[in-house]
C-alpha positions in Angstrom: -55.4 37.9 59.7 -52.0 38.3 58.1 -50.8 36.0 55.4 -47.1 35.6 54.9 -45.9 34.2 51.6 -42.4 32.8 51.6 -40.8 32.4 48.3 -37.4 30.8 47.9 -35.0 32.6 45.7 -34.2 30.5 42.6 -30.8 28.9 42.7 -28.3 30.2 40.3 -28.4 28.2 37.1 -25.5 26.1 35.8 -23.8 27.1 32.6 -23.8 24.3 30.0 -20.5 23.9 28.3 -20.1 21.5 25.3 -16.8 19.7 24.6 -15.6 20.5 21.1 -16.0 16.7 20.2 -19.7 16.9 20.8 -20.2 18.6 17.4 -18.6 15.5 15.7 -20.7 13.2 17.8 -23.9 14.9 16.6 -23.0 14.1 13.0 -23.7 10.5 13.7 -27.2 11.2 15.2 -30.3 11.9 13.1 -30.7 15.6 12.6 -34.3 15.5 13.6 -33.2 14.6 17.1 -30.7 17.5 17.6 -33.2 20.1 18.8 -34.8 17.5 21.1 -31.4 16.7 22.6 -30.5 20.3 23.0 -33.8 21.3 24.7 -33.6 18.3 27.0 -30.1 19.2 28.1 -31.2 22.8 28.8 -34.3 21.7 30.6 -32.8 18.9 32.7 -29.3 20.2 33.5 -29.6 23.9 34.0 -30.8 23.8 37.6 -30.3 20.4 39.2 -27.8 18.4 37.2 -26.8 16.2 40.1 -30.4 15.2 41.2 -31.0 11.6 40.2 -34.2 11.0 38.3 -35.6 8.2 36.1 -33.6 9.5 33.1 -30.7 11.1 34.9 -28.2 8.9 36.8 -24.7 8.9 38.0 -22.5 6.4 36.2 -21.4 3.4 38.3 -17.8 4.1 37.2 -16.3 7.0 35.2 -15.8 6.2 31.5 -12.8 6.8 29.3 -14.0 10.4 28.3 -14.4 11.4 31.9 -18.2 11.6 32.3 -19.7 10.8 35.7 -23.4 11.3 34.8 -25.7 10.1 32.1 -28.9 11.7 30.8 -31.3 9.6 28.7 -33.6 11.3 26.2 -35.2 11.0 22.8 -37.4 8.3 21.3 -37.4 5.2 23.6 -34.6 7.0 25.6 -32.1 5.8 23.1 -30.0 9.1 23.1 -27.4 9.4 25.8 -25.8 12.6 27.0 -22.7 12.1 29.2 -21.6 14.9 31.4 -19.5 16.1 34.4 -20.7 18.7 36.9 -18.3 21.3 38.3 -20.2 22.6 41.3 -17.7 25.3 42.2 -17.9 26.9 38.8 -21.6 26.0 38.4 -20.9 24.3 35.1 -22.2 21.2 33.4 -19.7 20.0 30.9 -21.3 17.8 28.2 -18.4 15.6 27.1 -20.2 13.1 24.8 -23.5 12.4 23.1 -24.4 9.0 21.6 -27.1 6.6 20.7 -27.9 3.3 22.4 -29.2 0.3 20.4 -29.8 -2.8 22.4 -26.6 -3.2 24.5 -24.4 -1.0 22.4 -23.7 2.7 22.7 -22.2 4.5 19.7 -20.5 7.8 20.1 -19.1 9.6 17.1 -19.5 6.4 15.0 -17.5 4.3 17.4 -18.9 1.7 19.8 -17.9 2.3 23.4 -18.0 0.3 26.6 -19.5 1.6 29.8 
């Protein structure tokens, strides 16, 4: 009896690129959440950034800073990572990171509308 094991080659990972403004956004988020946000971004967006999940969804309409996707993470999913996927270049461009409290999202100390 011959057993054939077929393994699929892993897909090429996406490179994660951060907009320079993201550094400023992080100043308004508790420091204790920074490593959690970074590890969630790497875990969730490196291989399948365009696969919709419970915490990863396409935005219904693009927002002013150009994001088309949202990743929720952190305690009570209150942190929001907004990003764009460039499939040709295999890049995920993180354009904003903010915090949601009730019905308000604050990015870089400013309340935004989605």
